[in-house]
OpenMM code with the backbone's topology and positions (N, CA, C; nanometers):
from openmm import Vec3, app, unit

residues = "MET GLU LYS LEU ARG THR LEU PHE LYS GLU TYR ALA ASP GLU LEU LEU TYR LYS VAL GLN TRP PRO SER ILE GLU GLU LEU GLN SER SER THR VAL THR VAL LEU ILE ALA SER ILE MET ILE ALA LEU VAL VAL PHE GLY MET ASP PHE VAL PHE ASN SER ALA MET LYS GLY LEU TYR SER LEU VAL ASN".split()
positions = [
    Vec3(2.1076, 14.4148, 10.2657),
    Vec3(2.0582, 14.3257, 10.1625),
    Vec3(2.1019, 14.3767, 10.0259),
    Vec3(2.1142, 14.5071, 10.0124),
    Vec3(2.1567, 14.5620, 9.8826),
    Vec3(2.3017, 14.5233, 9.8532),
    Vec3(2.3847, 14.5182, 9.9567),
    Vec3(2.5277, 14.4791, 9.9381),
    Vec3(2.5349, 14.3342, 9.8849),
    Vec3(2.4497, 14.2487, 9.9375),
    Vec3(2.4513, 14.1097, 9.8950),
    Vec3(2.4037, 14.0992, 9.7479),
    Vec3(2.3039, 14.1754, 9.7119),
    Vec3(2.2555, 14.1743, 9.5748),
    Vec3(2.3636, 14.2294, 9.4802),
    Vec3(2.4330, 14.3325, 9.5216),
    Vec3(2.5421, 14.3872, 9.4416),
    Vec3(2.6548, 14.2858, 9.4238),
    Vec3(2.6873, 14.2168, 9.5338),
    Vec3(2.7912, 14.1148, 9.5287),
    Vec3(2.7576, 14.0053, 9.4292),
    Vec3(2.6354, 13.9533, 9.4319),
    Vec3(2.5987, 13.8482, 9.3382),
    Vec3(2.5942, 13.8999, 9.1938),
    Vec3(2.5562, 14.0233, 9.1745),
    Vec3(2.5546, 14.0815, 9.0407),
    Vec3(2.6960, 14.0905, 8.9864),
    Vec3(2.7899, 14.1318, 9.0742),
    Vec3(2.9303, 14.1412, 9.0308),
    Vec3(2.9841, 13.9999, 8.9981),
    Vec3(2.9477, 13.9011, 9.0792),
    Vec3(2.9899, 13.7641, 9.0501),
    Vec3(2.9372, 13.7191, 8.9135),
    Vec3(2.8129, 13.7447, 8.8879),
    Vec3(2.7537, 13.7041, 8.7615),
    Vec3(2.8181, 13.7776, 8.6454),
    Vec3(2.8409, 13.9050, 8.6578),
    Vec3(2.9052, 13.9802, 8.5503),
    Vec3(3.0442, 13.9277, 8.5226),
    Vec3(3.1185, 13.8954, 8.6282),
    Vec3(3.2535, 13.8425, 8.6068),
    Vec3(3.2499, 13.7069, 8.5406),
    Vec3(3.1616, 13.6201, 8.5823),
    Vec3(3.1529, 13.4867, 8.5194),
    Vec3(3.1064, 13.4935, 8.3753),
    Vec3(3.0195, 13.5865, 8.3436),
    Vec3(2.9668, 13.5922, 8.2110),
    Vec3(3.0571, 13.6699, 8.1137),
    Vec3(3.1220, 13.7742, 8.1600),
    Vec3(3.1918, 13.8638, 8.0648),
    Vec3(3.3430, 13.8716, 8.0829),
    Vec3(3.3950, 13.8320, 8.1965),
    Vec3(3.5375, 13.8499, 8.2202),
    Vec3(3.6145, 13.7147, 8.2144),
    Vec3(3.5515, 13.6059, 8.2486),
    Vec3(3.6181, 13.4757, 8.2496),
    Vec3(3.6286, 13.4238, 8.1045),
    Vec3(3.7468, 13.3747, 8.0701),
    Vec3(3.7682, 13.3177, 7.9387),
    Vec3(3.7531, 13.1664, 7.9526),
    Vec3(3.6398, 13.1125, 7.9135),
    Vec3(3.6121, 12.9706, 7.9229),
    Vec3(3.6828, 12.8966, 7.8118),
    Vec3(3.7336, 12.7751, 7.8381),
    Vec3(3.8027, 12.6976, 7.7368),
    Vec3(3.7026, 12.6465, 7.6326),
    Vec3(3.7557, 12.6251, 7.5109),
    Vec3(3.6712, 12.5667, 7.4068),
    Vec3(3.6542, 12.4168, 7.4361),
    Vec3(3.5645, 12.3544, 7.3616),
    Vec3(3.5432, 12.2090, 7.3796),
    Vec3(3.6696, 12.1319, 7.3494),
    Vec3(3.7439, 12.1712, 7.2455),
    Vec3(3.8690, 12.0996, 7.2087),
    Vec3(3.9695, 12.1133, 7.3202),
    Vec3(3.9865, 12.2346, 7.3747),
    Vec3(4.0823, 12.2529, 7.4828),
    Vec3(4.0417, 12.1739, 7.6075),
    Vec3(3.9154, 12.1704, 7.6346),
    Vec3(3.8646, 12.0973, 7.7515),
    Vec3(3.8874, 11.9458, 7.7334),
    Vec3(3.8610, 11.8940, 7.6155),
    Vec3(3.8836, 11.7510, 7.5897),
    Vec3(4.0303, 11.7170, 7.5987),
    Vec3(4.1177, 11.8029, 7.5453),
    Vec3(4.2594, 11.7795, 7.5506),
    Vec3(4.3101, 11.7801, 7.6937),
    Vec3(4.2644, 11.8731, 7.7718),
    Vec3(4.3069, 11.8783, 7.9136),
    Vec3(4.2548, 11.7593, 7.9892),
    Vec3(4.1354, 11.7146, 7.9592),
    Vec3(4.0757, 11.6008, 8.0282),
    Vec3(4.1556, 11.4740, 7.9968),
    Vec3(4.1938, 11.4551, 7.8747),
    Vec3(4.2737, 11.3389, 7.8352),
    Vec3(4.4108, 11.3431, 7.9002),
    Vec3(4.4701, 11.4612, 7.9099),
    Vec3(4.5985, 11.4736, 7.9713),
    Vec3(4.5921, 11.4380, 8.1193),
    Vec3(4.4913, 11.4865, 8.1872),
    Vec3(4.4740, 11.4556, 8.3314),
    Vec3(4.4460, 11.3093, 8.3509),
    Vec3(4.3675, 11.2493, 8.2658),
    Vec3(4.3343, 11.1059, 8.2745),
    Vec3(4.4606, 11.0204, 8.2613),
    Vec3(4.5411, 11.0505, 8.1591),
    Vec3(4.6637, 10.9767, 8.1335),
    Vec3(4.7622, 10.9938, 8.2517),
    Vec3(4.7769, 11.1186, 8.2997),
    Vec3(4.8672, 11.1419, 8.4139),
    Vec3(4.8178, 11.0663, 8.5367),
    Vec3(4.6889, 11.0670, 8.5598),
    Vec3(4.6325, 10.9954, 8.6759),
    Vec3(4.6582, 10.8447, 8.6690),
    Vec3(4.6401, 10.7886, 8.5503),
    Vec3(4.6652, 10.6462, 8.5305),
    Vec3(4.8145, 10.6131, 8.5539),
    Vec3(4.9034, 10.7000, 8.5010),
    Vec3(5.0456, 10.6753, 8.5159),
    Vec3(5.0858, 10.6833, 8.6657),
    Vec3(5.0332, 10.7806, 8.7384),
    Vec3(5.0647, 10.7929, 8.8781),
    Vec3(5.0079, 10.6721, 8.9566),
    Vec3(4.8869, 10.6297, 8.9219),
    Vec3(4.8316, 10.5126, 8.9881),
    Vec3(4.9134, 10.3864, 8.9622),
    Vec3(4.9660, 10.3740, 8.8424),
    Vec3(5.0542, 10.2565, 8.8110),
    Vec3(5.1838, 10.2623, 8.8872),
    Vec3(5.2397, 10.3819, 8.9032),
    Vec3(5.3638, 10.3958, 8.9803),
    Vec3(5.3377, 10.3602, 9.1259),
    Vec3(5.2290, 10.4080, 9.1829),
    Vec3(5.1966, 10.3803, 9.3218),
    Vec3(5.1699, 10.2268, 9.3375),
    Vec3(5.0986, 10.1673, 9.2422),
    Vec3(5.0744, 10.0245, 9.2469),
    Vec3(5.2066, 9.9479, 9.2426),
    Vec3(5.2960, 9.9875, 9.1541),
    Vec3(5.4291, 9.9218, 9.1484),
    Vec3(5.5056, 9.9327, 9.2761),
    Vec3(5.5061, 10.0524, 9.3342),
    Vec3(5.5761, 10.0731, 9.4594),
    Vec3(5.5151, 9.9847, 9.5714),
    Vec3(5.3836, 9.9789, 9.5748),
    Vec3(5.3138, 9.8972, 9.6748),
    Vec3(5.3477, 9.7499, 9.6551),
    Vec3(5.3473, 9.7044, 9.5303),
    Vec3(5.3758, 9.5636, 9.5012),
    Vec3(5.5182, 9.5304, 9.5457),
    Vec3(5.6136, 9.6152, 9.5105),
    Vec3(5.7548, 9.5873, 9.5490),
    Vec3(5.7697, 9.5907, 9.7000),
    Vec3(5.7106, 9.6859, 9.7697),
    Vec3(5.7218, 9.6956, 9.9124),
    Vec3(5.6558, 9.5749, 9.9787),
    Vec3(5.5391, 9.5351, 9.9276),
    Vec3(5.4676, 9.4207, 9.9820),
    Vec3(5.5521, 9.2921, 9.9655),
    Vec3(5.6113, 9.2763, 9.8494),
    Vec3(5.6954, 9.1576, 9.8216),
    Vec3(5.8188, 9.1586, 9.9137),
    Vec3(5.8786, 9.2724, 9.9339),
    Vec3(5.9979, 9.2833, 10.0199),
    Vec3(5.9601, 9.2521, 10.1625),
    Vec3(5.8477, 9.3020, 10.2093),
    Vec3(5.8042, 9.2763, 10.3476),
    Vec3(5.7703, 9.1265, 10.3661),
    Vec3(5.7068, 9.0649, 10.2682),
    Vec3(5.6796, 8.9188, 10.2787),
    Vec3(5.8063, 8.8420, 10.2859),
    Vec3(5.9090, 8.8819, 10.2053),
    Vec3(6.0384, 8.8165, 10.2092),
    Vec3(6.1073, 8.8320, 10.3426),
    Vec3(6.1013, 8.9502, 10.4021),
    Vec3(6.1607, 8.9734, 10.5328),
    Vec3(6.0873, 8.8960, 10.6387),
    Vec3(5.9546, 8.8929, 10.6354),
    Vec3(5.8784, 8.8155, 10.7343),
    Vec3(5.9035, 8.6683, 10.7229),
    Vec3(5.9229, 8.6183, 10.6015),
    Vec3(5.9510, 8.4729, 10.5859),
    Vec3(6.0875, 8.4389, 10.6428),
    Vec3(6.1833, 8.5322, 10.6421),
    Vec3(6.3136, 8.5078, 10.7027),
    Vec3(6.3054, 8.5072, 10.8541),
    Vec3(6.2187, 8.5921, 10.9099),
    Vec3(6.2064, 8.5998, 11.0529),
    Vec3(6.1326, 8.4818, 11.1090),
    Vec3(6.0308, 8.4363, 11.0397),
    Vec3(5.9483, 8.3232, 11.0906),
    Vec3(6.0125, 8.1983, 11.0439),
] * unit.nanometer
topology = app.Topology()
chain = topology.addChain("A")
for resn in residues:
    res = topology.addResidue(resn, chain)
    for name in ("N", "CA", "C"):
        topology.addAtom(name, app.Element.getBySymbol(name[0]), res)
């Protein structure tokens, strides 16, 4: 039980004193960057899906 208590104390000490947490400005900047990148990737995937879907509909219309 003492080992477990020591482990949690070390975790707490590391989180409180050794981890360098980002400032609010850095956090907001990173959040905006991730949001923009996610939207851009979603748009690329949507575009690829749209083109593939259109191509498949065209091929199916030729077959039928």
